[in-house]
Structure formats: structure tokens, C-alpha cells
C-alpha positions as CSV (number, residue, x, y, z in Angstrom):
1,M,0.4,-2.8,-97.4
2,G,3.9,-2.8,-98.9
3,T,7.0,-4.1,-97.2
4,S,10.0,-1.7,-97.1
5,I,13.3,-3.1,-98.3
6,D,15.2,0.1,-97.5
7,P,15.0,0.6,-93.7
8,A,15.8,3.9,-92.1
9,A,17.6,2.1,-89.1
10,V,20.8,0.1,-89.3
11,L,20.5,-3.3,-87.5
12,H,23.8,-4.3,-86.1
13,P,24.5,-8.0,-87.0
14,G,26.4,-8.8,-83.8
15,A,24.9,-10.2,-80.7
16,V,24.4,-7.8,-77.7
17,R,26.6,-8.9,-74.8
18,A,25.6,-6.5,-72.1
19,V,23.9,-3.2,-71.4
20,F,25.2,-1.1,-68.5
21,D,26.2,2.3,-67.0
22,H,29.7,3.0,-65.8
23,L,30.4,5.7,-63.3
24,I,34.1,6.3,-62.5
25,V,36.1,8.9,-60.6
26,A,39.8,9.0,-59.7
27,L,41.1,11.7,-57.4
28,T,44.8,12.6,-56.8
29,A,46.0,14.8,-54.0
30,D,47.1,17.7,-56.3
31,G,44.7,17.2,-59.2
32,R,47.6,16.1,-61.5
33,P,48.0,12.7,-63.1
34,G,49.5,10.1,-60.7
35,P,48.5,7.4,-58.2
36,P,45.0,8.1,-57.0
37,V,44.2,8.7,-53.4
38,F,40.6,7.5,-54.2
39,L,39.2,5.5,-57.0
40,F,35.6,4.5,-57.6
41,S,34.6,2.4,-60.6
42,H,30.9,1.4,-60.6
43,Y,29.1,-0.7,-63.1
44,R,25.3,-0.9,-63.2
45,V,24.7,-3.9,-65.3
46,R,21.2,-3.7,-66.6
47,W,21.3,-6.8,-68.7
48,A,23.9,-9.4,-69.7
49,D,23.8,-12.4,-72.0
50,D,25.1,-14.7,-69.2
51,G,22.0,-13.9,-67.1
52,T,23.8,-11.9,-64.3
53,A,22.9,-8.3,-63.6
54,G,23.3,-5.9,-60.7
55,E,25.7,-3.4,-59.1
56,L,29.5,-4.0,-59.1
57,A,32.0,-1.4,-57.8
58,F,35.8,-1.4,-57.5
59,V,37.1,1.0,-54.9
60,E,40.6,2.2,-53.8
61,L,40.6,4.1,-50.5
62,E,42.5,4.7,-47.3
63,R,41.0,3.3,-44.2
64,D,42.2,3.5,-40.6
65,G,45.6,4.8,-41.6
66,R,46.5,1.4,-43.1
67,G,47.4,2.7,-46.6
68,V,45.4,2.2,-49.7
69,D,42.9,-0.7,-49.6
70,R,41.3,-2.2,-52.7
71,I,37.8,-3.7,-52.3
72,V,35.0,-5.0,-54.4
73,L,31.4,-4.1,-53.5
74,T,28.3,-5.7,-55.0
75,D,24.6,-6.4,-54.4
76,E,24.9,-9.6,-56.5
77,P,27.7,-12.1,-55.7
78,A,27.2,-13.9,-59.0
79,L,28.0,-10.7,-60.9
80,A,31.2,-10.3,-58.9
81,A,32.2,-13.9,-59.5
82,S,31.6,-13.8,-63.2
83,Q,32.8,-10.3,-64.1
84,A,35.2,-8.9,-61.5
85,A,38.3,-10.2,-63.2
86,R,37.3,-8.6,-66.5
87,L,35.9,-5.3,-65.3
88,C,38.4,-4.5,-62.5
89,P,40.7,-1.5,-63.0
90,A,43.7,-2.2,-65.3
91,A,46.2,-1.5,-62.5
92,W,44.7,-4.1,-60.2
93,A,46.5,-7.5,-59.9
94,A,44.9,-10.9,-59.4
95,R,45.7,-10.7,-55.6
96,D,43.4,-7.7,-55.4
97,L,40.5,-9.9,-56.2
98,E,41.3,-12.7,-53.8
99,K,39.2,-11.3,-51.0
100,P,35.4,-12.0,-51.3
101,A,33.3,-9.2,-52.6
102,I,31.5,-7.2,-49.9
103,A,27.7,-7.0,-49.9
104,A,26.6,-3.4,-50.3
105,R,23.6,-1.2,-51.0
106,F,23.8,1.3,-53.9
107,E,21.7,4.5,-54.0
108,S,21.9,7.0,-56.9
109,S,20.4,10.4,-57.7
110,R,18.7,11.1,-60.9
111,L,20.7,12.7,-63.7
112,V,18.5,15.7,-64.2
113,G,21.0,18.6,-63.8
114,P,24.7,19.5,-63.6
115,S,25.5,16.9,-61.0
116,V,24.9,13.3,-59.9
117,H,25.8,11.6,-56.7
118,E,25.8,8.1,-55.3
119,T,25.9,6.5,-51.8
120,V,27.2,3.0,-51.2
121,T,26.6,1.4,-47.8
122,A,28.3,-1.7,-46.6
123,D,29.2,-3.2,-43.2
124,G,31.1,-0.4,-41.4
125,L,31.6,1.6,-44.6
126,V,29.6,4.5,-46.2
127,I,31.0,5.9,-49.4
128,G,29.6,9.1,-51.0
129,V,30.6,10.1,-54.5
130,E,29.5,13.2,-56.5
131,W,30.2,14.2,-60.1
132,T,29.7,17.9,-60.6
133,D,29.7,20.6,-63.4
134,L,28.9,17.9,-66.0
135,A,29.7,18.8,-69.5
136,P,27.0,18.2,-72.2
137,P,26.9,14.5,-73.2
138,R,28.8,13.1,-76.1
139,F,27.9,9.9,-78.0
140,A,30.9,7.6,-78.8
141,T,31.2,4.2,-80.4
142,G,34.2,2.1,-81.3
143,P,36.2,-1.0,-80.4
144,A,35.7,-2.0,-76.8
145,P,39.2,-1.2,-75.2
146,R,39.3,-4.3,-73.0
147,V,37.3,-6.8,-75.0
148,P,38.9,-7.8,-78.3
149,G,36.4,-8.6,-81.0
150,E,33.6,-6.5,-79.5
151,D,32.4,-2.9,-80.0
152,I,30.9,-0.5,-77.5
153,A,28.6,2.5,-77.7
154,S,28.3,5.0,-74.9
155,V,26.8,8.3,-73.8
156,L,29.6,10.2,-72.0
157,F,29.2,13.0,-69.4
158,E,32.6,14.4,-68.4
159,A,32.7,15.9,-64.9
160,R,34.7,19.0,-64.5
161,A,34.9,18.4,-60.8
162,A,34.1,15.5,-58.4
163,G,34.5,14.7,-54.8
164,A,34.1,11.8,-52.3
165,T,33.5,11.0,-48.7
166,V,34.4,7.9,-46.7
167,N,32.3,7.4,-43.5
168,G,31.5,11.1,-43.6
169,R,35.0,12.4,-44.0
170,A,35.9,14.2,-47.2
171,V,38.7,12.8,-49.4
172,A,41.3,15.4,-50.0
173,G,41.8,15.2,-53.8
174,A,40.7,16.4,-57.2
175,V,40.1,15.1,-60.7
176,F,42.8,15.4,-63.3
177,L,43.2,15.2,-67.1
178,N,43.3,11.5,-67.8
179,E,45.2,10.8,-71.0
180,G,44.1,7.1,-70.9
181,W,41.2,8.2,-73.1
182,L,43.5,9.4,-75.9
183,P,43.7,6.1,-77.9
184,W,39.9,5.8,-77.9
185,L,38.7,9.4,-78.2
186,G,41.7,11.2,-79.5
187,R,41.6,13.6,-76.5
188,P,41.8,13.3,-72.7
189,L,38.9,13.5,-70.4
190,R,38.9,14.4,-66.7
191,S,39.1,11.5,-64.4
192,G,35.4,11.8,-63.4
193,V,33.1,10.4,-66.1
194,V,29.5,9.2,-66.1
195,A,28.9,6.8,-68.9
196,L,25.3,5.9,-69.5
197,A,23.5,3.3,-71.7
198,E,26.7,1.5,-72.7
199,V,26.0,-1.4,-75.1
200,L,28.6,-4.1,-75.7
201,V,28.1,-5.8,-79.0
202,A,30.0,-8.7,-80.5
203,R,31.7,-7.9,-83.8
204,P,30.5,-10.1,-86.6
């Protein structure tokens, strides 16, 4: 039996750093770009080279009329300890991470149709998030925006609409065109995105 020296696949020479999903939604009161009234950024870390995996979410929401609160939710404290500073939203400051991460349970629907939803339950807090009217997936690969020297590949589902509830009460807000995607994709995406099977790879 001969040995092929012209493989059909291309083997990336860089080391795989992590494999994860990233589900994110930001809502503004009027559906135009601006400060969000609700933000949910959820990483499902399937595998990482540092040995930590699990669920990690960054949330901005209004609770009890006290203004916007920024909290970190996780089912694996070690993941929050090692990755919260790197994965938190760019607008967050170091003081937003000073409070301990809150233990939470994450439940997600299957992605088998035009929508997907999640429920996150913590002590005294139940968050429901739904991404709807999903566009067909697109595959993208390029430099990892927040990790110099590493590349990332992702399957992106853009949500044309999204919504959220906090302790059963609907958040009054809508997705908007997020131009933060312009430097990476050359076009904006709505502020609700389901990114599956993301692979972070070191650049050789």
C-alpha cells in the first residue's frame, strides 16, 4: 500500500488553544447603536489547552431599579478565574470583574430551526435569551481580534431578531446593526450572533 505525499487536507501547523461556542446578544431601547439595556455574552468552552472548560457568561442588566449591573455567571469557577479578564466585553473595566463569579446552571435548546434559546439560572436570578430568524450560517476565519498572534475560525449565524427576559419580565429592547464587525468581516452584523465551533489556533 502506497503512502500519499499530496494530502487533500491542509494541517494547520499551529497549536489549538481552545474550542468553544460564543452566543452574544446586545439590545438597545430603540434598536439603534448605543449603550445596551441588556447584554449577554456566553462562552461554551468545550476544550482548552489549560485544562479548563465549562460555561462562562458576561451579563449587563437592570435589576431592582438600581441601574445597570454587570455580573459574571459560570458553572466552573476555575474557568472564570483563568479567562474572565480575557473574554469579558471590551467595554468592561477591571472593577467589573472584582466581584466573584456567580454559580449558575445553563440550559440551551438545540439549533435545529430558525431560532435558539437559553435559560440561565442562578440564586434569585433567571435569565432567558432567544435568538430568532437566524440567517443561513457563514464560515469565517482570520486573525483573532483580541488575541494577537492567534487565528480563529467560526461558523456564524446572524439573528435578525432577539429578545430576553429577566426573572420572567421581558427586556424592552431590540438588536441593532453592530459595526464592530466591520474590521473583521468587512460588513456589520446585527447585535445577536450565534457563533458555533470556534477554534482558536496559535499562529506559527
